[in-house]
Gaussian input, Z-matrix of N, CA and C with variables (Angstrom, degrees):
# hf/3-21g

backbone

0 1
 N
 C     1     B1
 C     2     B2     1     A1
 N     3     B3     2     A2     1     D1
 C     4     B4     3     A3     2     D2
 C     5     B5     4     A4     3     D3
 N     6     B6     5     A5     4     D4
 C     7     B7     6     A6     5     D5
 C     8     B8     7     A7     6     D6
 N     9     B9     8     A8     7     D7
 C    10    B10     9     A9     8     D8
 C    11    B11    10    A10     9     D9
 N    12    B12    11    A11    10    D10
 C    13    B13    12    A12    11    D11
 C    14    B14    13    A13    12    D12
 N    15    B15    14    A14    13    D13
 C    16    B16    15    A15    14    D14
 C    17    B17    16    A16    15    D15
 N    18    B18    17    A17    16    D16
 C    19    B19    18    A18    17    D17
 C    20    B20    19    A19    18    D18
 N    21    B21    20    A20    19    D19
 C    22    B22    21    A21    20    D20
 C    23    B23    22    A22    21    D21
 N    24    B24    23    A23    22    D22
 C    25    B25    24    A24    23    D23
 C    26    B26    25    A25    24    D24
 N    27    B27    26    A26    25    D25
 C    28    B28    27    A27    26    D26
 C    29    B29    28    A28    27    D27
 N    30    B30    29    A29    28    D28
 C    31    B31    30    A30    29    D29
 C    32    B32    31    A31    30    D30
 N    33    B33    32    A32    31    D31
 C    34    B34    33    A33    32    D32
 C    35    B35    34    A34    33    D33
 N    36    B36    35    A35    34    D34
 C    37    B37    36    A36    35    D35
 C    38    B38    37    A37    36    D36
 N    39    B39    38    A38    37    D37
 C    40    B40    39    A39    38    D38
 C    41    B41    40    A40    39    D39
 N    42    B42    41    A41    40    D40
 C    43    B43    42    A42    41    D41
 C    44    B44    43    A43    42    D42
 N    45    B45    44    A44    43    D43
 C    46    B46    45    A45    44    D44
 C    47    B47    46    A46    45    D45
 N    48    B48    47    A47    46    D46
 C    49    B49    48    A48    47    D47
 C    50    B50    49    A49    48    D48
 N    51    B51    50    A50    49    D49
 C    52    B52    51    A51    50    D50
 C    53    B53    52    A52    51    D51
 N    54    B54    53    A53    52    D52
 C    55    B55    54    A54    53    D53
 C    56    B56    55    A55    54    D54
 N    57    B57    56    A56    55    D55
 C    58    B58    57    A57    56    D56
 C    59    B59    58    A58    57    D57
 N    60    B60    59    A59    58    D58
 C    61    B61    60    A60    59    D59
 C    62    B62    61    A61    60    D60
 N    63    B63    62    A62    61    D61
 C    64    B64    63    A63    62    D62
 C    65    B65    64    A64    63    D63
 N    66    B66    65    A65    64    D64
 C    67    B67    66    A66    65    D65
 C    68    B68    67    A67    66    D66
 N    69    B69    68    A68    67    D67
 C    70    B70    69    A69    68    D68
 C    71    B71    70    A70    69    D69
 N    72    B72    71    A71    70    D70
 C    73    B73    72    A72    71    D71
 C    74    B74    73    A73    72    D72
 N    75    B75    74    A74    73    D73
 C    76    B76    75    A75    74    D74
 C    77    B77    76    A76    75    D75
 N    78    B78    77    A77    76    D76
 C    79    B79    78    A78    77    D77
 C    80    B80    79    A79    78    D78
 N    81    B81    80    A80    79    D79
 C    82    B82    81    A81    80    D80
 C    83    B83    82    A82    81    D81
 N    84    B84    83    A83    82    D82
 C    85    B85    84    A84    83    D83
 C    86    B86    85    A85    84    D84
 N    87    B87    86    A86    85    D85
 C    88    B88    87    A87    86    D86
 C    89    B89    88    A88    87    D87
 N    90    B90    89    A89    88    D88
 C    91    B91    90    A90    89    D89
 C    92    B92    91    A91    90    D90
 N    93    B93    92    A92    91    D91
 C    94    B94    93    A93    92    D92
 C    95    B95    94    A94    93    D93
 N    96    B96    95    A95    94    D94
 C    97    B97    96    A96    95    D95
 C    98    B98    97    A97    96    D96
 N    99    B99    98    A98    97    D97
 C   100   B100    99    A99    98    D98
 C   101   B101   100   A100    99    D99
 N   102   B102   101   A101   100   D100
 C   103   B103   102   A102   101   D101
 C   104   B104   103   A103   102   D102
 N   105   B105   104   A104   103   D103
 C   106   B106   105   A105   104   D104
 C   107   B107   106   A106   105   D105
 N   108   B108   107   A107   106   D106
 C   109   B109   108   A108   107   D107
 C   110   B110   109   A109   108   D108
 N   111   B111   110   A110   109   D109
 C   112   B112   111   A111   110   D110
 C   113   B113   112   A112   111   D111
 N   114   B114   113   A113   112   D112
 C   115   B115   114   A114   113   D113
 C   116   B116   115   A115   114   D114
 N   117   B117   116   A116   115   D115
 C   118   B118   117   A117   116   D116
 C   119   B119   118   A118   117   D117
 N   120   B120   119   A119   118   D118
 C   121   B121   120   A120   119   D119
 C   122   B122   121   A121   120   D120
 N   123   B123   122   A122   121   D121
 C   124   B124   123   A123   122   D122
 C   125   B125   124   A124   123   D123
 N   126   B126   125   A125   124   D124
 C   127   B127   126   A126   125   D125
 C   128   B128   127   A127   126   D126
 N   129   B129   128   A128   127   D127
 C   130   B130   129   A129   128   D128
 C   131   B131   130   A130   129   D129
 N   132   B132   131   A131   130   D130
 C   133   B133   132   A132   131   D131
 C   134   B134   133   A133   132   D132
 N   135   B135   134   A134   133   D133
 C   136   B136   135   A135   134   D134
 C   137   B137   136   A136   135   D135
 N   138   B138   137   A137   136   D136
 C   139   B139   138   A138   137   D137
 C   140   B140   139   A139   138   D138
 N   141   B141   140   A140   139   D139
 C   142   B142   141   A141   140   D140
 C   143   B143   142   A142   141   D141
 N   144   B144   143   A143   142   D142
 C   145   B145   144   A144   143   D143
 C   146   B146   145   A145   144   D144
 N   147   B147   146   A146   145   D145
 C   148   B148   147   A147   146   D146
 C   149   B149   148   A148   147   D147
 N   150   B150   149   A149   148   D148
 C   151   B151   150   A150   149   D149
 C   152   B152   151   A151   150   D150
 N   153   B153   152   A152   151   D151
 C   154   B154   153   A153   152   D152
 C   155   B155   154   A154   153   D153
 N   156   B156   155   A155   154   D154
 C   157   B157   156   A156   155   D155
 C   158   B158   157   A157   156   D156
 N   159   B159   158   A158   157   D157
 C   160   B160   159   A159   158   D158
 C   161   B161   160   A160   159   D159
 N   162   B162   161   A161   160   D160
 C   163   B163   162   A162   161   D161
 C   164   B164   163   A163   162   D162
 N   165   B165   164   A164   163   D163
 C   166   B166   165   A165   164   D164
 C   167   B167   166   A166   165   D165
 N   168   B168   167   A167   166   D166
 C   169   B169   168   A168   167   D167
 C   170   B170   169   A169   168   D168
 N   171   B171   170   A170   169   D169
 C   172   B172   171   A171   170   D170
 C   173   B173   172   A172   171   D171
 N   174   B174   173   A173   172   D172
 C   175   B175   174   A174   173   D173
 C   176   B176   175   A175   174   D174
 N   177   B177   176   A176   175   D175
 C   178   B178   177   A177   176   D176
 C   179   B179   178   A178   177   D177
 N   180   B180   179   A179   178   D178
 C   181   B181   180   A180   179   D179
 C   182   B182   181   A181   180   D180
 N   183   B183   182   A182   181   D181
 C   184   B184   183   A183   182   D182
 C   185   B185   184   A184   183   D183
 N   186   B186   185   A185   184   D184
 C   187   B187   186   A186   185   D185
 C   188   B188   187   A187   186   D186
 N   189   B189   188   A188   187   D187
 C   190   B190   189   A189   188   D188
 C   191   B191   190   A190   189   D189
 N   192   B192   191   A191   190   D190
 C   193   B193   192   A192   191   D191
 C   194   B194   193   A193   192   D192
 N   195   B195   194   A194   193   D193
 C   196   B196   195   A195   194   D194
 C   197   B197   196   A196   195   D195
 N   198   B198   197   A197   196   D196
 C   199   B199   198   A198   197   D197
 C   200   B200   199   A199   198   D198
 N   201   B201   200   A200   199   D199
 C   202   B202   201   A201   200   D200
 C   203   B203   202   A202   201   D201
 N   204   B204   203   A203   202   D202
 C   205   B205   204   A204   203   D203
 C   206   B206   205   A205   204   D204
 N   207   B207   206   A206   205   D205
 C   208   B208   207   A207   206   D206
 C   209   B209   208   A208   207   D207
 N   210   B210   209   A209   208   D208
 C   211   B211   210   A210   209   D209
 C   212   B212   211   A211   210   D210
 N   213   B213   212   A212   211   D211
 C   214   B214   213   A213   212   D212
 C   215   B215   214   A214   213   D213
 N   216   B216   215   A215   214   D214
 C   217   B217   216   A216   215   D215
 C   218   B218   217   A217   216   D216
 N   219   B219   218   A218   217   D217
 C   220   B220   219   A219   218   D218
 C   221   B221   220   A220   219   D219
 N   222   B222   221   A221   220   D220
 C   223   B223   222   A222   221   D221
 C   224   B224   223   A223   222   D222
 N   225   B225   224   A224   223   D223
 C   226   B226   225   A225   224   D224
 C   227   B227   226   A226   225   D225
 N   228   B228   227   A227   226   D226
 C   229   B229   228   A228   227   D227
 C   230   B230   229   A229   228   D228
 N   231   B231   230   A230   229   D229
 C   232   B232   231   A231   230   D230
 C   233   B233   232   A232   231   D231
 N   234   B234   233   A233   232   D232
 C   235   B235   234   A234   233   D233
 C   236   B236   235   A235   234   D234
 N   237   B237   236   A236   235   D235
 C   238   B238   237   A237   236   D236
 C   239   B239   238   A238   237   D237
 N   240   B240   239   A239   238   D238
 C   241   B241   240   A240   239   D239
 C   242   B242   241   A241   240   D240
 N   243   B243   242   A242   241   D241
 C   244   B244   243   A243   242   D242
 C   245   B245   244   A244   243   D243
 N   246   B246   245   A245   244   D244
 C   247   B247   246   A246   245   D245
 C   248   B248   247   A247   246   D246
 N   249   B249   248   A248   247   D247
 C   250   B250   249   A249   248   D248
 C   251   B251   250   A250   249   D249
 N   252   B252   251   A251   250   D250
 C   253   B253   252   A252   251   D251
 C   254   B254   253   A253   252   D252
 N   255   B255   254   A254   253   D253
 C   256   B256   255   A255   254   D254
 C   257   B257   256   A256   255   D255
 N   258   B258   257   A257   256   D256
 C   259   B259   258   A258   257   D257
 C   260   B260   259   A259   258   D258
 N   261   B261   260   A260   259   D259
 C   262   B262   261   A261   260   D260
 C   263   B263   262   A262   261   D261

   B1=1.4554
   B2=1.5301
   B3=1.3264
   B4=1.4630
   B5=1.5205
   B6=1.3344
   B7=1.4729
   B8=1.5244
   B9=1.3432
   B10=1.4610
   B11=1.5152
   B12=1.3387
   B13=1.4572
   B14=1.5159
   B15=1.3026
   B16=1.4622
   B17=1.5238
   B18=1.3083
   B19=1.4584
   B20=1.5200
   B21=1.3158
   B22=1.4668
   B23=1.5177
   B24=1.3140
   B25=1.4543
   B26=1.5155
   B27=1.3172
   B28=1.4604
   B29=1.5212
   B30=1.3069
   B31=1.4552
   B32=1.5181
   B33=1.3178
   B34=1.4642
   B35=1.5179
   B36=1.3189
   B37=1.4608
   B38=1.5165
   B39=1.3194
   B40=1.4656
   B41=1.5227
   B42=1.3251
   B43=1.4580
   B44=1.5182
   B45=1.3057
   B46=1.4624
   B47=1.5217
   B48=1.3148
   B49=1.4652
   B50=1.5202
   B51=1.3302
   B52=1.4658
   B53=1.5216
   B54=1.3167
   B55=1.4627
   B56=1.5260
   B57=1.3215
   B58=1.4647
   B59=1.5294
   B60=1.3267
   B61=1.4575
   B62=1.5262
   B63=1.3177
   B64=1.4698
   B65=1.5217
   B66=1.3252
   B67=1.4543
   B68=1.5199
   B69=1.3205
   B70=1.4597
   B71=1.5194
   B72=1.3147
   B73=1.4602
   B74=1.5137
   B75=1.3170
   B76=1.4556
   B77=1.5204
   B78=1.2851
   B79=1.4552
   B80=1.5181
   B81=1.2986
   B82=1.4569
   B83=1.5166
   B84=1.2992
   B85=1.4525
   B86=1.5196
   B87=1.3174
   B88=1.4633
   B89=1.5088
   B90=1.3107
   B91=1.4621
   B92=1.5174
   B93=1.3238
   B94=1.4535
   B95=1.5316
   B96=1.3414
   B97=1.4611
   B98=1.5273
   B99=1.3300
   B100=1.4675
   B101=1.5259
   B102=1.3335
   B103=1.4696
   B104=1.5199
   B105=1.3230
   B106=1.4611
   B107=1.5244
   B108=1.3047
   B109=1.4698
   B110=1.5211
   B111=1.3326
   B112=1.4653
   B113=1.5304
   B114=1.3223
   B115=1.4663
   B116=1.5242
   B117=1.3216
   B118=1.4663
   B119=1.5201
   B120=1.3273
   B121=1.4644
   B122=1.5130
   B123=1.3157
   B124=1.4622
   B125=1.5202
   B126=1.3189
   B127=1.4707
   B128=1.5225
   B129=1.3185
   B130=1.4644
   B131=1.5334
   B132=1.3441
   B133=1.4651
   B134=1.5229
   B135=1.3323
   B136=1.4687
   B137=1.5270
   B138=1.3159
   B139=1.4676
   B140=1.5252
   B141=1.3181
   B142=1.4674
   B143=1.5233
   B144=1.3246
   B145=1.4610
   B146=1.5206
   B147=1.3098
   B148=1.4607
   B149=1.5231
   B150=1.3209
   B151=1.4635
   B152=1.5196
   B153=1.3330
   B154=1.4639
   B155=1.5270
   B156=1.3402
   B157=1.4640
   B158=1.5149
   B159=1.3199
   B160=1.4601
   B161=1.5192
   B162=1.3304
   B163=1.4634
   B164=1.5263
   B165=1.3241
   B166=1.4619
   B167=1.5205
   B168=1.3223
   B169=1.4572
   B170=1.5224
   B171=1.3047
   B172=1.4669
   B173=1.5211
   B174=1.3132
   B175=1.4542
   B176=1.5121
   B177=1.3190
   B178=1.4505
   B179=1.5182
   B180=1.3147
   B181=1.4586
   B182=1.5166
   B183=1.3157
   B184=1.4625
   B185=1.5280
   B186=1.3225
   B187=1.4610
   B188=1.5299
   B189=1.3318
   B190=1.4525
   B191=1.5221
   B192=1.3244
   B193=1.4656
   B194=1.5292
   B195=1.3319
   B196=1.4602
   B197=1.5285
   B198=1.3089
   B199=1.4683
   B200=1.5230
   B201=1.3187
   B202=1.4640
   B203=1.5288
   B204=1.3191
   B205=1.4691
   B206=1.5277
   B207=1.3231
   B208=1.4652
   B209=1.5288
   B210=1.3192
   B211=1.4587
   B212=1.5286
   B213=1.3183
   B214=1.4639
   B215=1.5294
   B216=1.2948
   B217=1.4640
   B218=1.5276
   B219=1.3174
   B220=1.4557
   B221=1.5312
   B222=1.3062
   B223=1.4643
   B224=1.5278
   B225=1.3152
   B226=1.4596
   B227=1.5225
   B228=1.3304
   B229=1.4664
   B230=1.5310
   B231=1.3237
   B232=1.4645
   B233=1.5258
   B234=1.3306
   B235=1.4747
   B236=1.5179
   B237=1.3224
   B238=1.4616
   B239=1.5344
   B240=1.3348
   B241=1.4733
   B242=1.5249
   B243=1.3233
   B244=1.4718
   B245=1.5303
   B246=1.3260
   B247=1.4675
   B248=1.5237
   B249=1.3194
   B250=1.4680
   B251=1.5129
   B252=1.3258
   B253=1.4629
   B254=1.5141
   B255=1.3146
   B256=1.4775
   B257=1.5183
   B258=1.3119
   B259=1.4582
   B260=1.5236
   B261=1.3112
   B262=1.4649
   B263=1.5003
   A1=108.75
   A2=115.73
   A3=122.58
   A4=109.13
   A5=116.24
   A6=120.65
   A7=112.24
   A8=119.32
   A9=120.75
   A10=112.23
   A11=118.91
   A12=118.28
   A13=112.24
   A14=118.31
   A15=121.68
   A16=113.72
   A17=117.98
   A18=121.54
   A19=110.42
   A20=115.86
   A21=122.59
   A22=108.02
   A23=116.05
   A24=120.81
   A25=110.45
   A26=116.75
   A27=122.68
   A28=108.88
   A29=116.56
   A30=119.00
   A31=111.73
   A32=114.43
   A33=120.36
   A34=108.17
   A35=115.23
   A36=122.39
   A37=107.07
   A38=116.62
   A39=122.49
   A40=108.28
   A41=115.31
   A42=121.52
   A43=110.17
   A44=115.70
   A45=123.31
   A46=104.58
   A47=116.16
   A48=119.78
   A49=108.43
   A50=115.89
   A51=120.77
   A52=112.62
   A53=117.40
   A54=121.28
   A55=110.65
   A56=115.93
   A57=120.14
   A58=109.00
   A59=116.16
   A60=122.95
   A61=111.30
   A62=116.02
   A63=119.78
   A64=108.39
   A65=115.16
   A66=121.19
   A67=108.45
   A68=115.85
   A69=119.85
   A70=110.72
   A71=115.65
   A72=121.98
   A73=108.57
   A74=115.82
   A75=120.84
   A76=108.16
   A77=115.89
   A78=120.05
   A79=108.49
   A80=113.95
   A81=121.20
   A82=108.80
   A83=115.18
   A84=119.16
   A85=107.67
   A86=116.60
   A87=121.00
   A88=113.06
   A89=114.70
   A90=122.94
   A91=109.23
   A92=114.57
   A93=119.90
   A94=113.27
   A95=117.79
   A96=120.16
   A97=110.07
   A98=116.89
   A99=119.23
   A100=112.62
   A101=117.24
   A102=120.18
   A103=110.79
   A104=117.62
   A105=120.80
   A106=111.18
   A107=117.43
   A108=120.64
   A109=109.84
   A110=117.02
   A111=120.33
   A112=111.00
   A113=117.01
   A114=121.12
   A115=110.73
   A116=117.28
   A117=120.70
   A118=110.78
   A119=116.95
   A120=120.28
   A121=112.25
   A122=116.61
   A123=120.41
   A124=111.01
   A125=117.01
   A126=120.75
   A127=109.98
   A128=117.03
   A129=121.10
   A130=110.46
   A131=117.54
   A132=120.72
   A133=111.08
   A134=116.96
   A135=121.29
   A136=109.96
   A137=116.79
   A138=120.82
   A139=111.64
   A140=117.87
   A141=120.95
   A142=111.34
   A143=116.36
   A144=120.00
   A145=111.73
   A146=116.86
   A147=120.27
   A148=110.48
   A149=116.14
   A150=121.32
   A151=113.26
   A152=116.40
   A153=121.21
   A154=112.16
   A155=115.98
   A156=119.92
   A157=115.64
   A158=118.36
   A159=119.94
   A160=109.43
   A161=116.43
   A162=121.65
   A163=112.55
   A164=117.26
   A165=121.32
   A166=108.86
   A167=114.73
   A168=121.23
   A169=107.58
   A170=117.33
   A171=121.45
   A172=107.16
   A173=115.51
   A174=121.08
   A175=109.98
   A176=115.81
   A177=122.67
   A178=108.00
   A179=115.93
   A180=120.46
   A181=109.66
   A182=115.79
   A183=120.24
   A184=111.26
   A185=116.73
   A186=121.63
   A187=108.65
   A188=115.66
   A189=120.95
   A190=111.96
   A191=117.45
   A192=120.23
   A193=111.05
   A194=117.73
   A195=120.56
   A196=110.71
   A197=117.21
   A198=120.73
   A199=110.14
   A200=117.78
   A201=121.18
   A202=111.48
   A203=116.91
   A204=120.67
   A205=110.28
   A206=116.88
   A207=121.40
   A208=110.32
   A209=117.74
   A210=122.21
   A211=113.30
   A212=117.32
   A213=120.13
   A214=110.62
   A215=114.41
   A216=119.28
   A217=110.67
   A218=116.28
   A219=121.49
   A220=110.46
   A221=116.43
   A222=122.19
   A223=110.49
   A224=116.57
   A225=123.76
   A226=107.04
   A227=118.23
   A228=121.63
   A229=114.29
   A230=117.42
   A231=118.86
   A232=112.30
   A233=117.30
   A234=121.50
   A235=112.82
   A236=117.08
   A237=120.96
   A238=114.11
   A239=119.59
   A240=117.79
   A241=112.90
   A242=116.51
   A243=120.46
   A244=110.55
   A245=117.02
   A246=120.49
   A247=111.49
   A248=117.95
   A249=120.95
   A250=110.63
   A251=117.44
   A252=121.49
   A253=111.01
   A254=117.10
   A255=121.00
   A256=110.36
   A257=117.57
   A258=121.17
   A259=113.06
   A260=116.98
   A261=118.48
   A262=109.94
   D1=129.54
   D2=178.70
   D3=-91.72
   D4=102.14
   D5=-175.73
   D6=-66.08
   D7=-24.50
   D8=-177.73
   D9=-65.69
   D10=-19.93
   D11=178.43
   D12=-80.94
   D13=-6.74
   D14=-177.29
   D15=-109.56
   D16=-10.23
   D17=-176.16
   D18=-128.24
   D19=150.00
   D20=172.87
   D21=-121.00
   D22=137.08
   D23=176.50
   D24=-92.12
   D25=135.45
   D26=179.04
   D27=-121.38
   D28=147.19
   D29=177.69
   D30=-159.58
   D31=157.29
   D32=174.06
   D33=-148.94
   D34=156.72
   D35=173.67
   D36=-133.08
   D37=130.60
   D38=178.76
   D39=-103.94
   D40=126.31
   D41=178.54
   D42=-116.36
   D43=147.01
   D44=165.88
   D45=-116.47
   D46=100.05
   D47=-170.84
   D48=67.39
   D49=-123.46
   D50=178.52
   D51=-97.05
   D52=1.78
   D53=-175.85
   D54=-96.65
   D55=125.79
   D56=176.58
   D57=-75.01
   D58=124.91
   D59=-177.30
   D60=-98.97
   D61=-39.45
   D62=-172.79
   D63=-157.73
   D64=151.02
   D65=176.97
   D66=-139.34
   D67=142.83
   D68=177.86
   D69=-134.70
   D70=143.21
   D71=176.75
   D72=-142.56
   D73=140.75
   D74=176.34
   D75=-156.66
   D76=175.24
   D77=172.81
   D78=-134.70
   D79=151.89
   D80=-179.01
   D81=-134.83
   D82=156.24
   D83=172.11
   D84=-65.02
   D85=137.16
   D86=-177.48
   D87=-49.83
   D88=144.69
   D89=176.29
   D90=-94.58
   D91=-173.52
   D92=-176.63
   D93=-72.33
   D94=-19.56
   D95=-179.99
   D96=-158.68
   D97=160.74
   D98=174.99
   D99=-58.72
   D100=-33.98
   D101=177.97
   D102=-63.40
   D103=-40.74
   D104=176.69
   D105=-63.51
   D106=-38.81
   D107=177.82
   D108=-62.41
   D109=-43.74
   D110=178.03
   D111=-60.76
   D112=-44.52
   D113=179.74
   D114=-64.77
   D115=-43.10
   D116=178.54
   D117=-64.34
   D118=-35.52
   D119=176.96
   D120=-64.98
   D121=-40.57
   D122=177.74
   D123=-67.06
   D124=-42.17
   D125=176.88
   D126=-59.91
   D127=-45.00
   D128=-179.92
   D129=-60.69
   D130=-44.60
   D131=179.38
   D132=-63.14
   D133=-42.99
   D134=177.77
   D135=-58.56
   D136=-47.88
   D137=-178.12
   D138=-65.76
   D139=-40.76
   D140=178.62
   D141=-62.22
   D142=-48.28
   D143=-177.71
   D144=-69.54
   D145=-37.48
   D146=175.96
   D147=-62.31
   D148=-42.61
   D149=178.53
   D150=-63.83
   D151=-22.89
   D152=177.57
   D153=-91.30
   D154=3.74
   D155=174.88
   D156=94.14
   D157=3.82
   D158=178.37
   D159=-73.69
   D160=129.82
   D161=-177.14
   D162=-102.59
   D163=-36.01
   D164=-179.17
   D165=-128.62
   D166=116.82
   D167=-179.82
   D168=-138.08
   D169=138.19
   D170=173.43
   D171=-97.94
   D172=123.00
   D173=-179.84
   D174=-98.74
   D175=140.93
   D176=174.44
   D177=-126.82
   D178=149.00
   D179=-178.11
   D180=-141.72
   D181=150.91
   D182=174.00
   D183=-92.35
   D184=5.55
   D185=179.84
   D186=-98.30
   D187=91.37
   D188=-176.39
   D189=-59.02
   D190=-36.80
   D191=-179.12
   D192=-63.12
   D193=-43.58
   D194=179.17
   D195=-65.18
   D196=-42.05
   D197=178.87
   D198=-60.02
   D199=-44.13
   D200=179.42
   D201=-64.40
   D202=-39.21
   D203=178.32
   D204=-63.22
   D205=-44.80
   D206=-179.53
   D207=-63.49
   D208=-40.68
   D209=-177.95
   D210=-74.24
   D211=-23.83
   D212=-175.88
   D213=-87.29
   D214=165.60
   D215=176.50
   D216=-98.05
   D217=4.12
   D218=-179.44
   D219=-68.76
   D220=140.90
   D221=-179.67
   D222=-81.01
   D223=136.88
   D224=175.28
   D225=-128.11
   D226=84.16
   D227=-175.04
   D228=-53.49
   D229=-36.62
   D230=-177.76
   D231=-71.04
   D232=-19.04
   D233=178.32
   D234=-108.78
   D235=7.39
   D236=-173.50
   D237=-53.86
   D238=-46.62
   D239=-179.74
   D240=-61.26
   D241=-42.05
   D242=179.91
   D243=-67.09
   D244=-44.29
   D245=-179.41
   D246=-64.34
   D247=-37.97
   D248=176.99
   D249=-60.88
   D250=-43.62
   D251=179.40
   D252=-65.94
   D253=-44.33
   D254=-179.86
   D255=-61.85
   D256=-44.12
   D257=-177.53
   D258=-70.59
   D259=-30.49
   D260=179.99
   D261=-80.65

């Protein structure tokens, strides 16, 4: 059994300028698509940093499709729960 087909790795690194402040890594059971995994990873990072008391954070992603979805006003019903969390 190939375990890599059942799990997705998530991670984030928080910087203040050039100084690394915090790092997080976890794994989750695979979602329905790579885009969902990216969205879930961003939600997880938002929740982790919020829980640590961070109020203003600039997020960057290498997932251009997710960034465009977040920036647009177009509805994405399959990502609605994740987008609601990210926007709030």
